[in-house]
C-alpha positions as CSV (number, residue, x, y, z in Angstrom):
1,X,135.5,218.4,151.4
2,X,137.9,215.7,152.2
3,X,138.7,213.3,149.4
4,X,139.0,209.7,150.4
5,X,141.2,207.4,148.5
6,X,139.6,204.2,147.4
7,X,141.5,201.4,148.9
8,X,142.1,198.6,146.6
9,X,140.7,195.4,147.9
10,X,142.5,192.2,147.1
11,X,140.9,190.2,144.3
12,X,138.9,187.2,145.6
13,X,140.2,183.9,144.6
14,X,137.9,181.2,143.2
15,X,137.5,178.4,145.8
16,X,137.8,175.0,144.2
17,X,137.1,172.9,147.3
18,X,133.3,173.4,147.3
19,X,133.1,172.6,143.5
20,X,135.1,169.4,144.0
21,X,132.8,168.4,146.8
22,X,129.7,169.0,144.7
23,X,131.1,167.0,141.8
24,X,132.0,164.1,144.1
25,X,128.5,164.1,145.6
26,X,127.0,164.0,142.1
27,X,129.2,161.2,141.1
28,X,128.3,159.2,144.2
29,X,124.6,159.9,143.6
30,X,124.6,158.7,140.0
31,X,126.6,155.6,140.9
32,X,124.1,154.7,143.6
33,X,121.1,155.3,141.4
34,X,122.5,153.4,138.5
35,X,123.0,150.3,140.6
36,X,119.4,150.5,141.9
37,X,117.9,150.8,138.4
38,X,119.8,147.8,137.0
39,X,117.5,144.9,136.7
40,X,118.5,141.5,137.9
41,X,117.6,139.2,135.0
42,X,119.3,137.1,132.4
43,X,119.5,138.3,128.8
44,X,117.5,136.2,126.3
45,X,116.2,136.9,122.8
46,X,112.5,137.8,123.1
47,X,109.8,137.5,120.4
48,X,108.7,140.6,118.5
49,X,105.1,141.8,118.4
50,X,103.6,144.8,116.5
51,X,101.1,145.2,119.4
52,X,103.7,145.3,122.1
53,X,103.7,148.4,124.2
54,X,105.9,149.7,127.0
55,X,103.9,149.7,130.2
56,X,103.5,153.0,132.1
57,X,103.8,151.3,135.5
58,X,107.1,149.5,135.9
59,X,106.6,149.1,139.6
60,X,105.9,145.9,141.5
61,X,107.0,143.0,139.3
62,X,108.6,139.7,139.6
63,X,110.6,138.5,136.6
64,X,110.5,134.9,135.5
65,X,112.6,133.9,132.5
66,X,112.6,130.6,130.5
67,X,115.7,130.0,128.6
68,X,117.6,127.1,127.0
69,X,120.7,125.7,128.7
70,X,123.7,124.5,126.8
71,X,122.1,121.0,126.4
72,X,119.0,122.6,124.8
73,X,116.7,121.9,127.9
74,X,114.4,124.6,129.1
75,X,115.5,126.2,132.4
76,X,113.5,128.6,134.7
77,X,115.1,131.7,136.2
78,X,113.7,134.0,138.9
79,X,115.6,137.2,138.3
80,X,119.0,135.9,137.4
81,X,118.9,132.8,139.7
82,X,118.2,129.4,138.1
83,X,115.4,127.6,140.0
84,X,113.2,124.5,139.7
85,X,109.5,124.9,139.1
86,X,108.7,124.2,142.8
87,X,111.3,126.8,143.9
88,X,109.8,129.3,141.5
89,X,106.3,128.7,143.0
90,X,107.6,129.2,146.5
91,X,109.4,132.4,145.7
92,X,106.3,133.8,143.9
93,X,104.1,132.7,146.8
94,X,106.4,134.5,149.3
95,X,106.5,137.7,147.1
96,X,102.7,137.7,146.7
97,X,102.2,137.5,150.5
98,X,104.3,140.6,150.8
99,X,102.7,142.4,147.8
100,X,99.4,141.0,146.6
101,X,99.3,143.5,143.7
102,X,102.6,142.2,142.3
103,X,102.6,141.3,138.5
104,X,104.7,138.4,137.1
105,X,106.7,139.4,134.1
106,X,107.3,136.1,132.1
107,X,110.1,136.2,129.5
108,X,110.7,133.3,127.2
109,X,113.2,132.8,124.3
110,X,111.8,133.3,120.8
111,X,112.0,129.5,120.0
112,X,110.7,128.2,123.3
113,X,107.9,125.6,122.9
114,X,104.6,126.8,124.3
115,X,104.4,123.7,126.5
116,X,107.3,125.0,128.6
117,X,105.7,128.5,128.9
118,X,102.4,126.9,129.8
119,X,104.0,125.0,132.7
120,X,105.2,128.3,134.1
121,X,101.9,130.1,133.6
122,X,100.0,127.2,135.3
123,X,102.4,127.3,138.2
124,X,101.9,131.0,138.6
125,X,98.1,130.5,138.6
126,X,98.4,127.7,141.2
127,X,100.1,130.1,143.7
128,X,97.6,132.9,143.0
129,X,99.6,135.1,140.6
130,X,96.9,136.0,138.0
131,X,98.4,139.3,136.9
132,X,100.9,137.9,134.3
133,X,102.7,140.0,131.7
134,X,104.3,138.3,128.7
135,X,107.6,139.9,127.6
136,X,108.1,140.9,123.9
137,X,110.0,143.4,121.9
138,X,108.0,146.0,120.0
139,X,108.4,145.3,116.3
140,X,109.4,148.1,114.1
141,X,106.8,148.8,111.4
């Protein structure tokens, strides 16, 4: 019987290039997703409600915000863009023609008089947007 010597094989080195590629791809993925998730709307203090609930479907929505400007006058924003009431109606009309199931998410500052909110709600109804959601924070019991 012939004894064979085991040849020593060189130790394999850990390849860093594939790991760096994978980390880079993950970084690009999360950066892309985070910019898509970011909502385009202004920040305003919303009223609190004990009955507020987080909706399960956050899909097709148009955001209309009513906020005070520096002079204390009510201003309307679609997304983060300041618009007039007529411009808001036209934007909603256009969006509804593309997606008839779209809901309008109305957000108003806590101290906004209801007459200003009513103007926006009436304008939504005039263009056919009847699925309106009023934005509030869920009050902590």
